[in-house]
C-alpha positions as CSV (number, residue, x, y, z in Angstrom):
1,X,147.1,132.4,42.2
2,X,150.8,131.0,41.3
3,X,152.1,132.7,44.4
4,X,149.0,131.0,46.0
5,X,149.9,127.5,45.0
6,X,153.7,128.1,46.3
7,X,152.4,129.7,49.1
8,X,150.9,125.9,49.8
9,X,153.5,124.1,48.4
10,X,156.5,124.1,50.7
11,X,154.2,123.9,53.9
12,X,153.0,120.6,52.2
13,X,156.6,119.8,51.1
14,X,158.0,120.9,54.7
15,X,155.5,118.3,56.1
16,X,156.3,115.3,53.7
17,X,159.9,116.0,53.9
18,X,159.0,115.6,57.6
19,X,157.4,112.5,57.5
20,X,160.4,110.7,55.7
21,X,163.2,111.8,57.8
22,X,161.2,110.8,61.1
23,X,160.9,107.3,58.7
24,X,164.4,107.1,58.2
25,X,164.8,108.3,62.7
26,X,162.8,105.3,63.2
27,X,164.3,102.7,60.9
28,X,167.6,103.2,62.9
29,X,165.4,102.1,66.1
30,X,164.5,98.7,63.9
31,X,161.2,99.7,63.1
32,X,159.6,99.5,59.7
33,X,158.8,103.5,58.3
34,X,156.2,102.3,56.3
35,X,153.8,100.7,59.9
36,X,154.6,104.1,61.3
37,X,153.1,105.7,59.0
38,X,150.3,103.9,58.8
39,X,149.8,104.4,62.6
40,X,150.4,107.3,62.9
41,X,147.7,108.2,60.2
42,X,145.5,105.5,61.7
43,X,145.8,106.7,65.1
44,X,144.9,110.5,63.9
45,X,142.2,109.3,61.5
46,X,140.9,105.7,61.3
47,X,137.7,105.8,63.3
48,X,135.5,107.8,65.0
49,X,137.7,107.1,68.2
50,X,140.6,108.3,66.3
51,X,138.5,111.7,65.5
52,X,137.9,112.3,68.7
53,X,141.2,112.5,70.2
54,X,142.5,114.6,67.5
55,X,140.1,116.8,67.8
56,X,139.7,117.7,70.8
57,X,143.4,118.3,70.8
58,X,143.3,120.7,67.6
59,X,141.1,122.7,69.7
60,X,144.0,124.0,72.1
61,X,146.3,124.2,69.3
62,X,144.0,126.6,66.9
63,X,144.1,129.2,69.9
64,X,147.5,128.7,70.9
65,X,148.9,129.4,66.9
66,X,146.6,132.3,67.3
67,X,149.0,133.7,69.7
68,X,152.2,133.8,67.0
69,X,149.8,134.3,64.5
70,X,148.0,137.7,65.4
71,X,151.4,139.5,66.6
72,X,153.1,137.9,63.6
73,X,150.8,140.2,61.4
74,X,151.9,143.1,63.2
75,X,155.8,142.1,62.6
76,X,156.6,140.1,66.1
77,X,157.7,136.6,66.8
78,X,156.0,135.8,69.6
79,X,156.8,132.2,70.9
80,X,155.6,132.8,74.5
81,X,151.8,131.2,74.6
82,X,152.6,128.2,76.8
83,X,153.1,130.6,79.7
84,X,149.5,132.9,78.4
85,X,147.9,129.2,78.3
86,X,149.6,128.3,82.1
87,X,147.9,131.6,83.3
88,X,144.2,130.0,82.9
89,X,143.2,131.1,86.4
90,X,142.6,134.3,84.8
91,X,141.7,133.4,81.2
92,X,141.9,135.8,78.1
93,X,142.3,138.9,80.4
94,X,145.5,137.5,82.1
95,X,146.6,136.3,78.8
96,X,146.4,138.9,77.0
97,X,148.2,141.2,79.4
98,X,151.0,138.5,79.9
99,X,151.9,138.9,76.0
100,X,151.4,142.5,75.7
101,X,154.0,142.6,78.5
102,X,156.1,141.1,75.8
103,X,155.6,143.8,73.3
104,X,155.4,146.6,75.7
105,X,159.7,145.7,76.5
106,X,159.8,145.3,72.8
107,X,158.6,149.0,71.9
108,X,159.9,150.9,74.7
109,X,163.0,149.0,76.0
110,X,164.1,147.1,72.6
111,X,163.9,144.2,74.5
112,X,163.7,141.5,71.4
113,X,160.2,140.0,72.0
114,X,161.1,136.4,70.7
115,X,163.6,136.7,73.8
116,X,160.9,137.9,76.2
117,X,158.0,135.9,75.3
118,X,159.9,132.7,76.1
119,X,161.6,133.9,79.1
120,X,158.1,134.9,80.2
121,X,156.3,131.9,79.6
122,X,158.9,130.1,82.2
123,X,158.3,133.2,85.2
124,X,154.4,132.2,84.1
125,X,154.9,128.5,84.4
126,X,156.4,128.7,87.9
127,X,153.6,131.0,88.7
128,X,151.2,128.6,88.1
129,X,153.3,126.2,90.2
130,X,153.7,127.8,93.2
131,X,149.4,129.3,92.9
132,X,148.7,125.4,92.2
133,X,150.6,124.1,94.9
134,X,150.5,126.8,97.5
135,X,147.5,129.4,97.8
136,X,145.0,127.3,95.6
137,X,145.9,124.0,96.2
138,X,143.1,121.2,97.1
139,X,144.0,119.5,100.7
140,X,142.6,116.4,99.3
141,X,144.7,116.7,96.0
142,X,147.7,114.6,97.9
143,X,150.2,112.7,95.5
144,X,148.9,115.5,92.6
145,X,149.1,118.8,93.8
146,X,145.7,120.5,92.1
147,X,143.0,123.5,92.5
148,X,139.5,122.8,93.5
149,X,137.5,121.4,90.6
150,X,135.4,123.7,88.5
151,X,131.6,123.7,89.4
152,X,129.7,121.1,87.2
153,X,127.6,124.7,86.1
154,X,130.9,126.1,84.8
155,X,132.2,123.0,83.1
156,X,132.0,122.8,79.3
157,X,130.6,119.4,77.8
158,X,131.0,117.5,74.8
159,X,129.4,118.0,71.4
160,X,126.4,116.1,70.9
161,X,127.3,113.0,73.8
162,X,131.2,112.9,72.8
163,X,134.5,113.3,74.0
164,X,135.3,116.6,71.7
165,X,133.6,119.6,73.4
166,X,132.8,122.8,72.6
167,X,136.6,124.5,72.8
168,X,136.6,123.3,69.3
169,X,134.2,125.6,68.3
170,X,135.4,127.9,70.1
171,X,138.8,127.6,68.2
172,X,137.4,127.7,64.5
173,X,135.6,130.6,65.4
174,X,138.4,132.6,66.7
175,X,140.5,131.3,63.7
176,X,137.2,133.0,61.4
177,X,136.7,136.1,63.3
178,X,140.6,136.6,63.0
179,X,140.3,135.5,59.6
180,X,137.4,138.5,59.1
181,X,138.7,141.0,61.2
182,X,142.9,141.1,59.3
183,X,140.7,141.5,55.9
184,X,138.0,143.4,56.5
185,X,138.6,145.7,59.4
186,X,140.1,149.0,59.3
187,X,142.3,148.1,62.6
188,X,143.4,144.8,60.7
189,X,144.2,145.9,58.1
190,X,146.3,148.5,59.6
191,X,147.9,146.0,61.5
192,X,149.5,144.6,58.4
193,X,150.3,147.5,57.3
194,X,152.6,147.6,60.3
195,X,153.5,144.7,60.0
196,X,154.8,144.7,56.4
197,X,156.3,148.4,56.6
198,X,156.8,149.7,60.4
199,X,158.5,153.1,58.8
200,X,155.7,153.5,56.2
201,X,153.2,152.9,58.8
202,X,154.5,156.0,61.0
203,X,155.1,157.7,58.5
204,X,151.2,157.6,57.2
205,X,150.3,158.6,60.9
206,X,149.3,155.1,61.9
207,X,149.3,154.6,66.1
208,X,152.1,151.7,65.3
209,X,152.6,150.8,69.2
210,X,148.9,150.6,69.7
211,X,148.3,148.7,66.8
212,X,151.3,146.3,68.1
213,X,150.0,146.3,71.8
214,X,146.4,145.4,70.2
215,X,147.8,142.7,68.5
216,X,149.9,141.4,71.6
217,X,146.2,141.0,73.6
218,X,144.4,139.4,71.1
219,X,147.2,136.5,70.9
220,X,147.8,136.4,74.3
221,X,144.0,136.4,74.8
222,X,143.5,133.4,72.5
223,X,146.5,131.7,74.2
224,X,144.7,132.3,77.6
225,X,141.1,131.4,76.5
226,X,142.9,127.7,75.5
227,X,144.1,127.5,78.7
228,X,140.9,127.9,81.0
229,X,138.7,125.5,77.7
230,X,141.6,123.1,78.6
231,X,140.7,123.0,82.8
232,X,136.5,123.5,82.1
233,X,136.8,120.7,79.8
234,X,139.0,118.4,80.1
235,X,140.8,118.6,83.4
236,X,138.5,120.0,85.6
237,X,140.5,122.1,88.0
238,X,144.3,123.3,87.2
239,X,147.0,121.0,87.4
240,X,150.3,120.2,86.3
241,X,148.3,117.7,83.5
242,X,147.8,121.2,81.6
243,X,151.8,121.9,80.8
244,X,151.3,119.6,78.0
245,X,153.3,121.8,75.0
246,X,150.4,123.6,73.5
247,X,151.6,126.8,73.4
248,X,155.3,125.9,71.8
249,X,153.3,122.9,69.0
250,X,151.3,126.4,68.6
251,X,154.2,127.7,67.1
252,X,154.6,125.3,64.7
253,X,151.4,125.3,63.6
254,X,151.5,128.8,62.9
255,X,154.7,128.9,60.7
256,X,152.9,125.8,59.2
257,X,149.9,127.7,58.2
258,X,151.9,130.9,56.8
259,X,150.7,133.1,60.2
260,X,147.2,132.4,57.9
261,X,144.2,132.4,60.8
262,X,141.7,130.0,58.1
263,X,145.1,128.2,57.3
264,X,145.0,127.3,61.6
265,X,142.4,124.8,61.7
266,X,143.5,122.2,58.9
267,X,147.0,122.4,60.4
268,X,146.0,122.1,63.8
269,X,144.0,119.1,63.1
270,X,146.5,117.5,61.4
271,X,149.2,118.0,63.9
272,X,146.6,117.1,67.0
273,X,146.2,114.2,65.0
274,X,149.8,113.1,65.3
275,X,149.4,113.7,68.9
276,X,147.0,111.8,69.4
277,X,148.4,108.9,67.6
278,X,151.8,108.8,70.0
279,X,150.5,106.2,72.0
280,X,149.4,104.0,69.5
281,X,152.8,104.1,68.5
282,X,154.2,103.0,72.0
283,X,151.4,99.7,72.2
284,X,152.2,98.8,68.7
285,X,155.3,99.1,67.7
286,X,157.0,100.1,71.5
287,X,158.3,103.2,70.8
288,X,158.1,106.1,73.2
289,X,154.8,108.0,73.1
290,X,157.1,111.4,72.9
291,X,158.8,109.9,69.7
292,X,155.8,112.3,67.8
293,X,157.9,115.4,69.2
294,X,160.5,114.2,67.2
295,X,158.5,114.4,64.3
296,X,157.5,118.3,65.1
297,X,160.7,119.2,65.4
298,X,161.9,118.2,62.3
299,X,158.7,119.4,60.7
300,X,159.4,123.0,62.2
301,X,163.1,123.0,61.1
302,X,162.2,122.0,58.0
303,X,159.1,124.8,57.6
304,X,162.0,127.4,58.8
305,X,164.5,126.3,56.0
306,X,161.6,126.9,53.8
307,X,161.3,130.2,54.7
308,X,164.8,130.9,53.3
309,X,164.0,129.1,50.0
310,X,160.2,130.9,49.7
311,X,161.4,134.4,47.6
312,X,164.5,131.8,45.4
313,X,163.4,132.7,41.9
314,X,164.1,129.1,40.5
315,X,164.4,129.8,36.9
316,X,167.6,132.2,37.9
317,X,168.9,129.9,40.2
318,X,169.4,126.9,37.7
319,X,170.0,129.3,35.0
320,X,172.9,130.4,36.6
321,X,174.0,127.1,37.0
322,X,173.6,126.3,33.9
323,X,176.4,129.2,32.9
324,X,179.0,126.8,34.8
325,X,178.2,123.3,33.1
326,X,180.2,121.7,30.9
327,X,181.1,123.7,27.9
328,X,181.6,122.3,24.0
329,X,183.9,119.3,23.2
330,X,187.1,120.6,22.6
331,X,189.4,118.1,20.0
332,X,192.0,116.8,21.7
333,X,195.6,116.5,18.9
334,X,197.8,113.6,19.1
335,X,200.9,112.8,17.0
336,X,200.7,110.6,15.0
337,X,196.9,110.0,15.6
338,X,195.1,112.5,14.1
339,X,195.5,113.5,10.4
340,X,196.8,116.5,9.8
341,X,194.1,119.0,7.8
342,X,194.4,120.1,4.1
343,X,195.0,123.6,3.0
344,X,191.1,122.9,2.1
345,X,190.1,122.1,5.7
346,X,189.7,118.7,4.9
347,X,191.5,116.0,6.4
348,X,194.8,114.8,4.2
349,X,194.7,111.3,3.3
350,X,198.1,109.5,3.8
351,X,199.4,107.9,0.8
352,X,199.8,104.5,0.7
353,X,203.9,102.8,1.1
């Protein structure tokens, strides 16, 4: 129970500290921090319109966060979800193959998966722009190159006539299914064993390489699915608007959720709300729309710092610091001012002259 409370307390503290530091940042810009905090939460959760914008942004964040969380359970740090997301023309299948490539480079060539997945994301974005502006471009899209619009029969509509599309339901179900898979299946348990101790997993005969590639494939499929949903539900065609940073924001969501699929859901909703409030900050206070990116950056730095503090034994630390504290007071003897002690250990009184 105590361990669970610590797991929750550190991310909550990181988010609260990020909001405080963001308040200091906007204060230097001449804006009241209190007003910024109020508008942030009003723009995210103030009314039904705000909730719709928040949930619409939370849907891809859940899936891109899974692109980080699932490989993390196998011991990998994958940050290339943006690349898998923009490969929406191939959906989940192409996204899975793209992240598997990073896992393959790590297992067979020893290439660090963090670096390779990030570089592969830039390659994927370049390929996406080439395809959208070249072979698949709609000739009628002049100022903003786009592919042909998705057929009406393939589009994803809103839930009960709202602006919240069914991609949100898909994201929630994907998080729940991933949590069940990791906890209640043999393959999911094996992935967690590989992530906990690769050497021990190999000694007991687990196919570590296969499990690592499986985790990469599932994570990449989630990010690729997010891109396909964004095209079918929001943009109706593939264009540069798809490169909105959801893949990079998913890294933050996953780390704050401690790579737990169920915790991804509320964290994605929270940061989806912060993203939705950016335009309101611009209209009300004149702050740039991208100022919420500063908040996300501060939160990411603090959550990484909290990782280093997670295993600290605070009682032992304070006890150690206490040993270097001030010792007992030592009396100072000054000639002519302090009475000399008598033989019995009591101060000797001076006789009057």
